[in-house]
C-alpha positions, 0 to 999 in steps of 0.5 A: 928545604925550609919550605918542607920544614914549614909544611911539616911543622904545619901538619905535625908540630908535635915533633917540636912541641908536646905535653904541657907546652902544647896544652898551654898553647892549645888552650890559648887557641881554644879560649880564643876560638870560644870567644870569637866563635860566640860572636861569630855564631860558630858552634863546635858542637861535637868532637869534629863538628862546626855549625853556624848558628843564629845565637850562641851564648858564651856559656854554650860555646865553652860548654860545647868546646869542653865536651868536645875536648874532653871526649876526644882526649879521654877516648883517644887516650883509651884507644892509645892505651889499647894500641901502645904501652908507652903513652902518657896522658899529658901527651894526648892532652897536649896534642889533641888540644893544640890540634884544635888550633886551625878551628880559630880560622872558622870562627874568624870567617864566621864573623862575615857570615849571616846565618840562615834560620833553620826554619827557612832552610827546612822550608826551602833548602835552596835559600842557602844558595842566596847566601854567598858568605855561607857558601864560602864558609862551607868551602873553606871549612873543608880544608880547615877540618882536614887540617884539624883531623890531620893534626889530631892523627899526627898528635895521636901518632907521636903520642902513642908511637904506634905505626901501621894499621894498628895506628890507623884503626885505633885513631879512626875508631877512637875518633868515631867513638869520641864524636858519638860520645860528644853528641850524646853528652851535648844531646843530654845537656841541651 
């Protein structure tokens, strides 16, 4: 029974923590992710993106994170208002920020990865195969991103109280729009 509770808490902590508490804990993870990501060269340059980069300033790292978080929170709040009448902004804010907590794992693994210059990859894409750290990072990033998106979905579900196809469609469309908005904003700024 305890094992099931632990798994439930890992994928849906929002039954125990939401609102301002989730926001505060999530911000701690976001700040650590930004700092470690800067040193690891892991950029979160989109609502649901992560990339290894050669150089990442602290300013750029946090600008990417702010754009990603604000895009997700605002767009999913709007999507939530469309599908639910009982939605509080603070619940979406807290759950979406806390949902980013698994991303800290990517920054930690990123510390052990040597980036490959984009020019080299463009000239010879197989150069990636000679970088075991990058291969391991790529493999590890898949379950981490699945966990991250599952947390976002469960946070959206708990925050809106919606169910069924309305919930699924609202979340998917909201997440796609948030990704597009974040990419457009990042493209405009950089």
